[in-house]
N, C-alpha and C positions, 0 to 999 in steps of 0.2 A: 595422561590418558589411563595409565594403569590404575591409579587411585580411584578415578571416577568409575572405572569398570568394576573394581572390587566393591565399591559402595553400592553400585547397582545390583551386583550379585547378592550381596548380603541383604539388601532390601527385598529382593525377589524371594530369597529363601525365607525371610521372616514372614512375607505375605502368604507363604504356603499354609500357615496355620489357619488362615481365614478362608482357604479354598476348599469347597466340598460340594457335593450334590451333582457333579457331572455324571453323565451316563457312563456306566461301566461297559467297556468293550474289550474284546479279547480276554474275557474273564472265564474262569471255570472253577467251581467250588472245589473239585477234587484235585485238580492239577495233576492228573495221572500221566504217566510217561507214555511215550508213543514208540517204544522199542528203540533200537539204535544204541548209542553210547553217549557218555558224557562229553562235554566240551574238552578238547585237548588242552592240557595246561599251558602249552606254548601259545595258545590263542586267548588265554584269560589274562585280563589286566585289571587294574583298579584306578579309578580317578582319585587323585590325591586331594581333591576338594573335599572328599569325605573327612579328611583330617584338618580342614582349614582352621577350625577353631582351636584344635589341639596344637598344631604347629605354630599358628599365628601368622601375621603378615609382616613380621620384622625381617631384618637382615643381620642381626647380631649373632654372636656365638651361641646363645641359648636357643635361638630359632634353628640354627644348623644342627645343634645337638638333638633337638626334638625330631628334626627331619631324619637324622641317622637312626634314632630309636624306631621311628615308623618303618624305615627301610629294613631294619633288622627283624622287626616283628613280621612284616609282610613276607620276607624270605622264609621265616620259620613256618608261616602258614602254608607255604607252597607256591607263592607267586613268583613268576619269572619276569613279569612286566608291570610297569606303572605308567600312568598318564599324568604328568605334572601339569599344574596350572600356574606355577611360579618357580623361579630358580632361587628365590629367597636371597637375592643379592649376590649369589655365586656367579662366576663366569660359566660359560657353557663347558669349558674344560674341567673346572672344579666340580660341577654338578655331575658330569660324565664319570669322573673318577670316583665320586661318592657312590654312584650307582654300581660301578664295577666292584667296589669294595664289598658290596652286599650281594653280588651276583645277580643284579637286576638289569633289565634293559628298558628302554623307553621308545617303543615303536610309534607312539602317538603322543600328541601334546596339545594343550589348550594355551593359546597365546593371543593377545589382542592384535588382530590383523587390520584393524581400522575400518574406515568407511569413507565414502566420497568426501565428506566434510572434514574428516580427520584421518588422513591416510597414515598408515604405520610404515616403519622402515622395514619393508619386506626383504630387502637385500640382507639386512642384519639378521632377521628372523631365519631366513634360509641358511645363512652361514652358521648360525648357532645350531640349527637343526642338523646340519651336516656333522658337526662335532658330536652332538648328542646321539646321533643315529636315528633321528626321527624320520619316519616315512610319511605319516599323516599328521596334519595340524589344522587347527581351526580356532576361531574365537570361541570363548565359552558360551557366548550368547549373541544373537543378533541384536543390534541397537534399537530395541523396541520403541523407546521414547522418541527416536528420530524418524521413524518410518510410519507415517500416518496416511499416506495415499498410495494408490497403485503405482504412480510414477516414482515415488520414493523407493519402493521395493524393487522396481525394475532397475533403477539406477544403482541401487546397492548390489543387486545380482550381477550387473555388468562390471562393477568394480571388483567383485569377488572373482568373476571369470578371468579378468586380467591378472589378478593375483595368482589364480590357479595356473594360468598359462606360464607365468614366470616360475612357479614352483615346479611345474612339469618339466620345464627345460633343465631344472636342477636335479631331476630324478626324485622329486617329492610330490605329495598329493595334498592339495587343499581340500578340506571338507567343511560341511556346514552342520553344526549341532543345533538341534531344535529345542524349544520349550513349548508351552501350550499356545502362546500367542500367534505363532505362525499358522496355526490351524483356526484360530478364533477370528482373525482378521480376514474378511472376505470382500473382494472387489469384483463386481460384475460376474459373480458366480464362481470366482477362483480364489482359493485361499492364498495367503502370502507364501505358503509352502509350495503351492503350485507355481507361483510366479518365480520363486527361486529356482525351481526345477526348469521351467520353460526358458529362463533367461541366462542359464549357465550351460556350458557344454559338458557332456559326460567325460570328455578327455581331460577337462580342466578342473572339474569340481565333483567330488564324491559327497555322500551324506552319511553322517553318524546319527542314526535314529535313536533318540532317547525314548525308550519304551514307556516309561512312566509319564513323561510330559506329553507324549502322543495320546495316551489314554486320557490323561487329565484334560486334554484339548478336545475330547470327544471323538477321537479317531480309533479305528481298529488297525493295529499294526500289521495284521495279515493282509488287509485290504491295501495298505500302503505298499507292502512288499509286492503284491500282485500288480499294482499300478505302476510302480517306479522301478521294479526289477533290480538289476545289478548296480544302479546308481547308489543304492544303500549298501555300504560296505562294512560299516561298524555298527555295533549296538552299544548304547549305554543301558546296562541292566540294573534297573531299580524297581522295586515292587510298590504296591499301592494298598493301603488299608481301606477296605470298602466302606467302613462306617463313617469316615469323615474325609476320605481322599488324601490322607497324609502319606508321605513316603514311608515305606516299611522295609525292614530287612529282607533281602532277596530270599524268596521261598516261603515267606511268612505272610504274604499278602495274597491278593486274588488275581494277579495277572498270570495268564496261562503261558508261561515261558516254553514248556515243551511244544505246544502247538505252534507258537510263533517261530521257534527255532527250526522246527520241521518245515514250516512254510518258506523259510529262507533258502532251503535247498543247498546249503553249503556255501553260499556266496559271502558269508560274513567273515571278515578277516580277523577281527578282534571283538571279544565280548568283554566290555569294560564294566566291572562292578562299581556301583556308586550309591552313596546315600548322602544327600545334602545334609550339612551340619544342622543341628537344632541349637542355634546360638542361645546360650543362657540356660539350656536344659541339661542339668548335671546327670540326668538318668540315661542320656544317650552315650553309648560307648562305640566310637568309630572303629576300634579294633575288633569288637564283636561283629559289627556290620561287615567288615572286610573279610574276617575269617569265615563267617557263616555263608557269605556270598560266594567265596572261593569253593568251599565244600559243596555247596549246592550245584554250581556249574560243573564241578568235577564228576558229580554223581548223576545229575539229571539225565534222563533218557529221552531221546527224540530221534526221529528218522531224518536223515539228511544225506548229503553227498560230500560232507567235509572229509578231507583226507588227513591221515596222520593221527588218528584218534588213539588215545591211550586205551588200555584194556577196559572192557565194559564194567560199569558200576551199577549200583542200585538206583532206586528212584530218587532218593534225596529230596523228598518233598519238604520236610522240615516244617510241619504245620503247627507244632507246639510253639507258643509264642515266647521267646526269651524276654535295633535301628534302623567375586564375579568377575562379578567381575573377576573370576578366577584370574589370577595374575595374568590371565591369558586373554582376556577379552570375554570373560564370562559375566553374566549378570545373574544368572542362576544356573545351576548345573542340571 
């Protein structure tokens, strides 16, 4: 299951290069701040899928060494949290100890939670999450290739609701992470995203809104926040280059993050920086993407009700241009 998931994620990422021309929503050329303060560092995280090509998909000593290098660099950038997509063959205890070595925590995780036709071992996932300190977890992607009818999506949502109920009983929270297809598939006037919302309960299932993929799917994240309210509890923060729709380093594209963050009104638990790998593109530097993303979130100004903010910072717009199946059930991040 893990390998097929990773293959799907890689394929989806490669397909990105061919996607363009969708309507830009939640965009603003100036990305001016809206007052307020930057995102508190304790709420900033990074999806390690950003480093998928660099770390690799192995389980050998070299893979672990590269993982340690990534952890060390992320801590030096100021990160306190990471969102893994694979444990690279380590046990939950070993991965936890590696995080602790570099002063990092993992409040959220992507891991393949399965589907009605291929259920995952949820008890094992929950047990590992407990060791790792995970509060929120989800597949990296919904199984798009398996969900072709309204009934398919409803059945999948009901499966997730049951998984979420089990997670809730263990003090954890299942979430759903979107791509573009949840908005592009429409059945009787309702998107697949609508169906996932309607057929899961708020106590069992939260949503991690990927801002780039929502925009790529023709949606306005602010409208989604207004429509679904507190069911959206985490963001994947990635930017979009308007010329061709490619993922861009956070703060260097055209998505108006200050406006979106302000519209969330403090309900977002974690702001997770991400930049899907550009497999085979040697010009992409995942370390740059992570560092610039962290600095942007630390400085970006917006109005909201979030608590525990650090001291105010500047605008941090950064407009000068310098970046599945996650081992978790991702097909694209």
